[in-house]
Residue frames as a rotation matrix with the C-alpha (Angstrom) as fourth column:
UNK 1
0.622 -0.038 0.782 -78.26
0.667 -0.498 -0.554 -237.69
0.411 0.866 -0.284 95.57
UNK 2
0.899 -0.275 0.342 -76.90
-0.389 -0.859 0.333 -235.32
0.202 -0.432 -0.879 98.14
UNK 3
0.597 -0.700 0.392 -74.21
0.010 0.495 0.869 -237.86
-0.802 -0.515 0.303 99.04
UNK 4
0.396 -0.430 0.811 -73.07
0.901 0.354 -0.251 -238.11
-0.180 0.830 0.528 95.44
UNK 5
0.733 -0.112 0.671 -72.72
0.183 -0.917 -0.354 -234.31
0.655 0.382 -0.652 95.15
UNK 6
0.846 -0.452 0.282 -70.72
-0.452 -0.328 0.830 -234.24
-0.283 -0.829 -0.482 98.41
UNK 7
0.381 -0.741 0.553 -68.33
0.428 0.671 0.605 -236.88
-0.819 0.006 0.573 97.14
UNK 8
0.441 -0.238 0.865 -68.00
0.859 -0.165 -0.484 -235.15
0.258 0.957 0.132 93.74
UNK 9
0.866 -0.146 0.478 -67.27
-0.207 -0.975 0.079 -231.83
0.454 -0.167 -0.875 95.51
UNK 10
0.674 -0.667 0.317 -64.56
-0.315 0.128 0.940 -233.48
-0.668 -0.734 -0.124 97.72
UNK 11
0.306 -0.614 0.728 -62.93
0.790 0.590 0.166 -235.14
-0.531 0.524 0.666 94.70
UNK 12
0.642 -0.059 0.764 -62.95
0.556 -0.651 -0.517 -231.80
0.528 0.757 -0.385 92.87
UNK 13
0.882 -0.347 0.318 -61.32
-0.466 -0.739 0.487 -230.04
0.065 -0.578 -0.813 95.83
UNK 14
0.505 -0.725 0.469 -58.71
0.150 0.608 0.779 -232.89
-0.850 -0.323 0.416 96.11
UNK 15
0.423 -0.345 0.838 -57.94
0.905 0.203 -0.374 -232.57
-0.041 0.916 0.398 92.42
UNK 16
0.789 -0.047 0.613 -57.54
0.110 -0.970 -0.216 -228.78
0.605 0.238 -0.760 92.73
UNK 17
0.812 -0.514 0.276 -55.23
-0.447 -0.243 0.861 -229.08
-0.376 -0.823 -0.427 95.79
UNK 18
0.401 -0.669 0.626 -53.07
0.492 0.733 0.469 -231.67
-0.773 0.120 0.623 94.09
UNK 19
0.544 -0.169 0.822 -52.76
0.787 -0.238 -0.569 -229.52
0.292 0.956 0.004 90.98
UNK 20
0.856 -0.206 0.474 -51.71
-0.314 -0.936 0.159 -226.45
0.411 -0.285 -0.866 93.00
UNK 21
0.700 -0.599 0.390 -49.31
-0.244 0.312 0.918 -228.58
-0.671 -0.738 0.072 95.02
UNK 22
0.389 -0.567 0.726 -47.61
0.821 0.571 0.005 -229.91
-0.417 0.594 0.687 91.90
UNK 23
0.673 -0.169 0.721 -47.22
0.393 -0.744 -0.541 -226.40
0.627 0.647 -0.434 90.51
UNK 24
0.855 -0.355 0.377 -45.64
-0.518 -0.613 0.597 -225.25
0.019 -0.706 -0.708 93.74
UNK 25
0.573 -0.660 0.486 -43.23
0.138 0.663 0.736 -228.15
-0.808 -0.355 0.471 93.68
UNK 26
0.443 -0.400 0.802 -42.22
0.894 0.131 -0.428 -227.41
0.066 0.907 0.416 90.15
UNK 27
0.811 -0.135 0.569 -41.56
-0.069 -0.988 -0.135 -223.78
0.581 0.070 -0.811 91.15
UNK 28
0.757 -0.548 0.356 -39.33
-0.448 -0.039 0.893 -224.94
-0.476 -0.835 -0.275 93.96
UNK 29
0.401 -0.603 0.690 -37.40
0.528 0.767 0.364 -227.25
-0.749 0.218 0.626 91.59
UNK 30
0.898 -0.012 0.440 -36.87
0.390 -0.439 -0.809 -224.54
0.203 0.898 -0.389 88.95
UNK 31
0.045 -0.976 0.213 -33.55
0.718 -0.117 -0.686 -222.78
0.695 0.184 0.695 88.45
UNK 32
0.029 0.077 0.997 -34.61
-0.340 -0.937 0.082 -219.84
0.940 -0.342 -0.001 90.59
UNK 33
0.891 0.309 0.333 -35.26
-0.419 0.278 0.864 -222.00
0.175 -0.909 0.378 93.61
UNK 34
0.687 -0.694 -0.215 -31.99
0.693 0.715 -0.095 -223.83
0.220 -0.084 0.972 93.10
UNK 35
-0.160 -0.758 0.633 -29.98
0.373 -0.640 -0.672 -220.60
0.914 0.128 0.385 93.01
UNK 36
0.286 0.338 0.897 -31.74
-0.627 -0.641 0.442 -219.34
0.724 -0.689 0.029 96.14
UNK 37
0.997 0.083 0.002 -31.06
-0.058 0.678 0.732 -222.53
0.060 -0.730 0.681 98.02
UNK 38
0.366 -0.930 -0.038 -27.43
0.802 0.336 -0.494 -222.54
0.472 0.151 0.869 96.97
UNK 39
-0.129 -0.396 0.909 -27.04
-0.071 -0.911 -0.407 -218.94
0.989 -0.117 0.090 98.12
UNK 40
0.605 0.432 0.669 -28.55
-0.687 -0.141 0.713 -219.83
0.403 -0.891 0.212 101.50
UNK 41
0.924 -0.318 -0.215 -26.32
0.369 0.889 0.272 -222.81
0.104 -0.330 0.938 101.84
UNK 42
0.076 -0.948 0.309 -23.23
0.653 -0.187 -0.734 -220.69
0.754 0.257 0.605 101.22
UNK 43
0.282 0.106 0.953 -24.16
-0.370 -0.905 0.210 -218.10
0.885 -0.413 -0.216 103.81
UNK 44
0.960 0.024 0.279 -23.84
-0.276 0.252 0.928 -220.27
-0.048 -0.968 0.248 106.97
UNK 45
0.610 -0.793 0.016 -20.53
0.787 0.602 -0.136 -221.63
0.098 0.096 0.991 105.65
UNK 46
0.015 -0.578 0.816 -19.19
0.348 -0.762 -0.546 -218.15
0.937 0.293 0.190 105.19
UNK 47
0.558 0.288 0.778 -20.42
-0.547 -0.578 0.606 -217.20
0.624 -0.764 -0.165 108.66
UNK 48
0.976 -0.219 0.006 -18.77
0.153 0.702 0.696 -220.18
-0.157 -0.678 0.718 110.23
UNK 49
0.283 -0.933 0.224 -15.51
0.881 0.161 -0.444 -219.39
0.378 0.323 0.868 108.52
UNK 50
0.125 -0.138 0.983 -15.70
-0.065 -0.989 -0.130 -215.82
0.990 -0.047 -0.133 109.63
UNK 51
0.830 0.290 0.476 -16.34
-0.478 -0.069 0.876 -216.86
0.287 -0.955 0.082 113.20
UNK 52
0.813 -0.576 -0.089 -13.47
0.580 0.784 0.222 -219.30
-0.058 -0.232 0.971 113.11
UNK 53
0.060 -0.791 0.609 -11.17
0.638 -0.439 -0.633 -216.58
0.768 0.426 0.478 111.80
UNK 54
0.348 0.127 0.929 -12.25
-0.483 -0.825 0.294 -214.19
0.804 -0.551 -0.226 114.63
UNK 55
0.987 0.032 0.160 -11.56
-0.157 0.448 0.880 -216.89
-0.044 -0.893 0.447 117.24
UNK 56
0.480 -0.871 0.107 -8.14
0.860 0.443 -0.254 -217.67
0.174 0.214 0.961 115.75
UNK 57
-0.015 -0.480 0.877 -7.23
0.231 -0.855 -0.464 -213.98
0.973 0.195 0.123 115.65
UNK 58
0.652 0.275 0.707 -8.38
-0.567 -0.442 0.695 -213.52
0.503 -0.854 -0.132 119.29
UNK 59
0.933 -0.357 -0.040 -6.29
0.314 0.757 0.573 -216.54
-0.175 -0.547 0.819 120.38
UNK 60
0.183 -0.921 0.343 -3.26
0.864 -0.016 -0.504 -215.16
0.470 0.388 0.793 118.60
UNK 61
0.160 -0.075 0.984 -3.77
-0.198 -0.979 -0.042 -211.71
0.967 -0.188 -0.171 120.12
UNK 62
0.914 0.210 0.348 -4.04
-0.376 0.114 0.920 -213.32
0.154 -0.971 0.183 123.61
UNK 63
0.724 -0.688 -0.050 -0.98
0.688 0.715 0.127 -215.33
-0.051 -0.126 0.991 123.11
UNK 64
0.017 -0.710 0.704 0.96
0.565 -0.574 -0.593 -212.26
0.825 0.408 0.392 122.01
UNK 65
0.441 0.203 0.875 -0.27
-0.466 -0.781 0.416 -210.35
0.767 -0.591 -0.250 125.01
UNK 66
0.984 -0.132 0.118 0.86
-0.028 0.545 0.838 -213.11
-0.175 -0.828 0.533 127.40
UNK 67
0.430 -0.884 0.180 4.21
0.875 0.359 -0.325 -213.32
0.223 0.298 0.928 125.66
UNK 68
0.039 -0.406 0.913 4.76
0.182 -0.895 -0.406 -209.60
0.983 0.182 0.039 126.08
UNK 69
0.696 0.327 0.639 3.73
-0.560 -0.309 0.769 -209.75
0.449 -0.893 -0.032 129.76
UNK 70
0.927 -0.362 -0.099 6.11
0.364 0.801 0.475 -212.59
-0.093 -0.476 0.875 130.42
UNK 71
0.104 -0.930 0.351 9.17
0.741 -0.163 -0.652 -210.65
0.664 0.328 0.672 129.16
UNK 72
0.324 -0.054 -0.945 10.73
0.843 -0.437 0.314 -208.52
-0.430 -0.898 -0.096 131.97
């Protein structure tokens, strides 16, 4: 009898965990989760572009400095 109650309790806990998990997955798939993930995906791209622009500007500045030093 005790064994049956233990199995029933485990099945109940498993059911509740699966229900809560499915609700969490639905919340992640909703529009709010999609917008947040899109915003996070855009941020690294913008950061990479800004870093590339800074490197390009620094290279151009260095080239201009060498060109001005080379002129007598």
